[in-house]
C-alpha positions in Angstrom: 61.7 178.3 93.0 62.8 180.1 89.9 64.4 178.3 86.9 67.8 179.8 87.9 67.5 178.5 91.5 66.5 175.1 90.3 69.5 175.0 88.0 71.8 176.0 90.9 70.4 173.1 93.0 71.0 170.7 90.1 74.6 172.0 89.7 75.3 171.5 93.4 74.1 168.0 93.2 76.5 167.3 90.4 79.4 168.9 92.4 79.4 172.2 90.4 79.3 175.3 92.6 79.0 179.0 92.2 81.0 180.6 94.9 83.7 179.4 97.3 81.9 176.4 98.8 81.5 177.3 102.4 78.8 178.6 104.7 79.4 181.1 107.5 78.2 181.8 111.0 77.7 185.4 112.1 77.8 186.7 115.6 81.4 187.2 116.6 83.6 190.1 115.5 84.5 188.2 112.3 82.5 185.6 110.5 83.3 181.9 111.1 83.2 179.1 108.6 80.3 176.8 109.6 80.8 174.1 107.0 82.8 173.4 103.9 81.2 171.7 100.9 83.1 168.6 99.7 85.2 169.0 96.5 84.6 172.8 96.5 87.3 175.5 96.0 87.2 176.1 99.8 87.9 172.4 100.6 90.6 172.1 98.0 92.3 175.2 99.4 92.3 173.9 102.9 89.6 176.0 104.5 88.0 174.2 107.5 84.9 174.5 109.6 85.8 176.6 112.6 88.1 178.9 110.7 87.6 182.6 111.3 87.6 184.8 108.2 89.6 187.9 108.7 90.2 189.3 105.2 90.4 188.4 101.5 92.6 189.7 98.8 92.4 189.6 95.0 95.5 191.2 93.4 96.0 194.5 95.2 92.4 194.7 96.5 92.2 193.6 100.1 88.9 193.5 101.9 88.4 193.2 105.7 85.5 190.9 106.5 82.7 192.6 108.4 80.1 190.3 109.8 77.3 192.6 108.5 78.5 192.8 104.9 80.4 189.5 104.4 78.0 188.2 101.7 78.4 191.3 99.5 82.2 191.4 100.1 82.6 187.8 99.0 80.5 188.4 96.0 82.6 191.5 95.2 85.8 189.5 95.3 84.5 187.2 92.6 84.4 183.4 92.9 86.4 182.9 89.7 89.3 184.9 91.0 92.1 183.6 93.0 91.5 184.9 96.5 94.1 184.9 99.3 92.1 184.4 102.5 93.5 185.5 105.9 92.0 183.1 108.5 92.5 182.4 112.1 92.6 178.8 113.2 93.2 177.8 116.8 94.8 181.1 117.6 97.2 181.2 114.6 96.9 183.3 111.5 97.1 181.5 108.2 96.9 182.6 104.5 95.1 180.3 102.2 94.3 180.7 98.5 
């Protein structure tokens, strides 16, 4: 483990996160939220396990989520920016930021 990786683990234990605070499952057409970290930006915004991630938008930049490139796309959106996520939950589309 590098020094940076160790520091990231310590930050997560303290409740400080880099990123949005959710893990994803790949396999379907769009990625699905597998879990949401407590007290993370994702939980505070209302994202739930089981939500399907369709797209994300920061300002005028909208990105369709592709299961093969989701990690890079989320990184490109920037975790410090306000992101409007388009999700599908139980057959209904929702927009969460």
